[in-house]
C-alpha positions in Angstrom: 107.1 117.4 77.5 110.7 117.2 76.4 113.5 115.7 78.5 117.1 116.5 78.4 119.6 113.9 77.2 122.1 112.6 79.8 125.4 114.5 79.4 125.0 114.8 75.6 125.7 118.2 73.9 123.4 119.6 71.2 124.8 120.0 67.7 125.2 123.7 68.1 127.5 123.5 71.2 131.0 122.3 71.8 132.1 119.9 74.6 135.5 120.3 76.2 136.5 116.9 77.6 139.3 116.9 80.2 142.4 114.9 79.4 143.4 114.3 83.0 141.4 113.3 86.1 140.9 116.8 87.6 138.0 119.1 88.4 137.4 120.5 85.0 134.2 122.2 83.9 132.3 121.1 80.8 130.8 123.7 78.5 127.5 122.7 76.8 126.1 125.4 74.5 126.1 128.6 76.6 126.0 126.8 80.0 128.8 125.5 82.1 128.5 122.1 83.8 130.5 121.4 87.0 132.2 118.0 87.2 130.1 116.9 90.2 126.8 117.5 88.3 124.9 114.5 86.9 122.4 115.1 84.2 119.5 112.6 84.2 117.6 111.8 81.0 115.6 109.0 79.5 117.7 106.0 80.8 116.8 103.7 83.7 117.6 104.8 87.2 120.1 101.9 87.6 122.2 103.2 84.7 123.0 106.4 86.7 124.1 104.7 89.9 127.8 104.1 88.9 128.3 107.7 87.5 126.7 109.1 90.7 128.9 107.1 93.0 132.0 108.0 91.0 131.3 111.8 91.3 130.4 111.4 95.0 133.7 109.6 95.8 135.8 111.9 93.6 134.4 115.3 94.6 132.6 114.5 97.9 129.3 115.9 96.6 126.7 115.2 93.9 124.2 117.4 92.1 121.5 115.5 90.3 119.8 117.6 87.7 116.8 116.6 85.5 114.3 118.3 83.2 110.8 117.0 82.4 108.3 114.9 84.4 109.8 111.5 83.6 113.4 112.6 84.1 112.4 114.2 87.5 111.0 110.9 88.7 114.2 109.1 87.6 116.3 111.7 89.4 114.5 111.2 92.6 114.9 107.4 92.3 118.6 107.8 91.7 119.0 110.0 94.7 117.2 107.5 97.0 119.4 104.6 95.7 122.6 106.6 96.3 121.5 107.5 99.8 120.8 103.8 100.5 124.2 102.7 99.1 126.2 105.5 100.9 124.9 105.9 104.5 125.4 109.2 106.2 124.8 111.5 103.2 123.5 114.9 103.8 120.7 116.2 101.6 121.3 119.9 100.8 118.4 122.2 99.8 116.5 120.8 96.7 115.9 123.3 94.0 112.8 123.1 91.7 111.4 125.4 89.1 110.8 126.0 85.4 113.0 127.3 82.7 112.4 128.3 79.0 114.2 126.3 76.3 114.1 126.8 72.5 112.8 123.7 70.6 112.5 124.0 66.8 112.3 127.7 67.0 109.5 127.6 69.7 110.1 128.7 73.3 108.7 126.2 75.8 108.7 126.1 79.6 110.1 122.9 81.1 110.1 121.9 84.8 113.5 121.0 86.4 114.8 119.7 89.7 118.3 119.8 91.3 119.0 117.4 94.2 122.2 118.2 96.0 123.8 115.3 98.1 127.1 115.7 100.0 129.2 113.8 102.4 129.2 115.2 105.9 132.1 117.5 106.7 134.1 116.4 109.7 134.0 119.0 112.5 137.2 120.1 114.0 137.5 119.3 117.7 138.4 122.2 119.9 141.1 121.7 122.5 139.7 120.9 125.9 141.1 123.0 128.7 142.3 120.8 131.5 142.5 122.4 134.9 145.6 121.4 136.8 144.6 119.7 140.0 146.2 120.3 143.4 148.6 117.4 143.9 150.0 116.7 147.4 153.6 115.6 147.2 154.4 113.0 149.8 158.1 112.3 150.5 158.6 108.8 151.7 161.7 107.6 153.5 163.8 105.1 151.8 163.8 101.6 153.2 167.0 100.2 154.5 169.0 98.2 152.0 168.7 94.4 152.3 171.9 92.6 153.0 172.1 89.3 151.2 174.4 86.5 152.6 177.3 85.2 150.7 176.7 82.2 148.3 179.2 80.1 150.1 177.3 80.5 153.4 174.0 79.6 151.7 175.5 76.4 150.2 177.0 75.4 153.6 173.7 75.9 155.3 171.8 73.9 152.7 174.3 71.0 153.1 174.2 71.1 156.9 170.4 70.8 157.1 169.0 67.3 156.4 166.3 67.2 153.8 162.8 67.1 155.1 161.7 64.1 153.0 163.4 62.0 150.4 161.5 60.9 147.3 160.5 57.3 147.4 162.4 55.0 145.0 160.4 53.7 142.0 159.6 49.9 142.2 161.5 47.7 139.8 159.8 45.5 137.1 160.3 42.4 139.2 158.7 44.0 142.2 155.7 45.2 140.1 155.3 41.6 138.7 155.4 40.1 142.2 152.9 42.6 143.5 150.5 41.9 140.5 150.8 38.1 141.2 150.0 38.6 144.9 147.1 40.7 144.1 145.8 38.1 141.6 146.2 35.4 144.2 144.2 37.3 146.7 141.4 37.9 144.2 141.3 34.1 143.3 141.3 33.2 147.0 138.5 35.6 147.7 136.5 34.3 144.7 137.0 30.6 145.7 135.9 31.4 149.3 132.8 33.1 148.1 132.1 30.2 145.8 132.5 27.7 148.7 130.2 29.7 150.8 127.6 29.8 148.1 127.9 26.0 147.6 127.5 25.4 151.3 124.4 27.6 151.4 122.9 25.8 148.4 123.6 22.4 150.0 122.0 23.5 153.2 119.0 24.8 151.4 118.7 21.6 149.5 118.9 19.5 152.7 116.2 21.6 154.3 114.0 21.2 151.3 114.4 17.4 151.4 113.6 17.3 155.1 110.5 19.3 154.5 109.4 16.8 151.8 110.0 13.8 154.1 107.9 15.3 156.9 105.1 16.1 154.4 105.2 12.5 153.1 105.0 11.1 156.7 102.0 13.2 157.5 100.2 12.0 154.4 101.0 8.3 155.3 99.9 8.5 158.9 96.1 8.8 158.3 96.1 5.8 155.9 97.8 3.6 158.5 95.4 4.5 161.3 92.4 3.7 159.1 93.8 0.2 158.2 94.3 -0.7 161.9 90.7 0.1 162.7 
């Protein structure tokens, strides 16, 4: 099974290469190749991705054509890769069949496939007919104009009225220092009084403990004295 060479012309044909970037057809032998057609041959599928994306971006459509079993498999892989890289592509009808080619003076039948991919055509939006709604017109009466007093009268009224509350003056550094000293004195006095109270309670507790020991000693000594008297 023979496979076609990718975009290469046979020795018997002439290839017309466009000099400018425009939609120019290429003639190979007796057939004409459109600029959006990609011929797939014996190369790997990855090698055809860049030409396919270029044709798709330049012309908006891509026609992948391959001959032979191996090239047909490669063409299908190329189409799937392009559809994965460019989302939203439309797959046009796929054409398959066989054609006769002349190889070394012998006519052979070769299978071929044509996969047509294209970008979706944006649909024109029809104008939406908007029905005019019934609008009730309401006429409102104008409000009476506001009469503002003269600036001189406003200033006189502000000076005549005493202020509701005056801001308290800020304390001076000396007053702050005296207040801090008084606060420290109160704290020391409170601490000394609490210490005195604690000391008195400790002394009282110590005296009570001593009294308890003396009573215990007396109780122990009283049986011995009674036994000696007898």
